[in-house]
C-alpha positions in Angstrom: 0.1 0.0 -0.1 1.3 3.4 -0.9 1.7 6.1 1.7 -0.5 9.1 1.4 1.6 12.3 1.6 -1.4 14.7 0.4 0.3 15.2 -2.9 -1.8 14.2 -5.7 -0.6 11.6 -8.0 0.3 12.8 -11.6 -2.8 11.0 -13.1 -5.2 12.8 -10.5 -3.4 16.0 -11.3 -3.9 15.7 -15.0 -7.5 14.8 -14.5 -7.9 17.9 -12.3 -6.1 20.1 -14.8 -8.3 18.7 -17.6 -11.5 19.3 -15.6 -10.4 22.8 -14.7 -9.6 23.4 -18.5 -13.1 22.0 -19.4 -14.8 24.2 -16.8 -13.0 27.4 -17.9 -13.8 26.5 -21.6 -17.4 26.0 -20.9 -17.6 29.3 -18.8 -16.0 31.2 -22.0 -18.4 29.7 -24.3 -21.3 30.8 -21.8 -19.9 34.1 -21.6 -19.9 34.2 -25.3 -23.1 32.8 -26.0 -25.1 34.4 -23.2 -25.4 37.7 -24.6 -26.4 36.4 -27.9 -29.2 34.4 -26.3 -30.3 37.3 -24.4 -30.4 39.4 -27.6 -32.5 36.8 -29.4 -35.0 36.3 -26.5 -35.4 40.2 -26.4 -35.9 40.2 -30.2 -38.4 37.5 -29.9 -40.5 39.4 -27.2 -40.2 42.5 -29.2 -41.7 40.7 -32.4 -44.3 39.0 -30.4 -45.4 42.3 -28.8 -45.5 43.9 -32.0 -47.5 41.0 -33.6 -49.9 41.0 -30.8 -50.3 44.8 -31.6 -51.1 44.1 -35.2 -53.4 41.4 -34.4 -55.4 43.7 -32.0 -55.4 46.3 -34.8 -57.0 43.7 -37.2 -59.5 42.8 -34.5 -60.5 46.4 -34.2 -60.8 46.9 -37.7 -62.9 43.8 -38.3 -65.0 44.8 -35.5 -65.5 48.2 -36.9 -66.5 46.9 -40.2 -69.0 44.4 -38.7 -70.5 47.1 -36.6 -70.5 49.6 -39.5 -68.2 52.1 -37.6 -66.1 52.7 -34.6 -67.5 53.6 -31.4 -66.9 57.4 -31.9 -68.4 57.4 -35.3 -71.5 55.5 -33.9 -71.9 58.1 -31.3 -71.4 60.7 -33.7 -74.1 59.1 -36.0 -76.5 58.8 -33.0 -76.1 62.6 -32.2 -76.5 63.5 -35.9 -79.7 61.6 -35.9 -80.8 63.3 -32.7 -80.1 66.7 -34.2 -82.0 65.9 -37.3 -85.1 64.6 -35.4 -85.0 67.8 -33.2 -84.8 69.7 -36.4 -87.7 67.9 -38.1 -89.8 68.4 -35.0 -89.2 72.2 -34.9 -89.9 72.4 -38.7 -93.2 70.6 -38.1 -94.3 72.9 -35.4 -93.3 75.9 -37.5 -95.3 74.4 -40.2 -98.1 73.9 -38.1 -97.9 77.4 -36.8 -97.9 78.9 -40.5 -100.8 76.7 -41.5 -102.9 78.0 -38.5 -101.9 81.6 -39.4 -102.9 81.1 -42.9 -106.2 79.7 -41.7 -106.9 82.6 -39.6 -105.9 84.9 -42.3 -108.5 83.1 -44.7 -111.3 83.4 -42.0 -110.7 87.2 -41.5 
């Protein structure tokens, strides 16, 4: 049996050196690749966000086409219709007043 002196054997030392070299190489690769991976992930998120925005725009456009307009244009159309109805009622009253006045003038 061999004595243990606390000094690693040459084979063990060679294995440790190879492991250390492998670890350093892996760390170097990771340091080189990690920024690229992060950039790709960021780009993917940006593209996904832009695609989601575009989908939302298309949904709104499709919804507006189906409903006949956007909510603002629908509100404006309702307001225009109300104004036209008010104007029609006012003109009817004026017409009735004029007819009454004409009828009174004919009686006189």
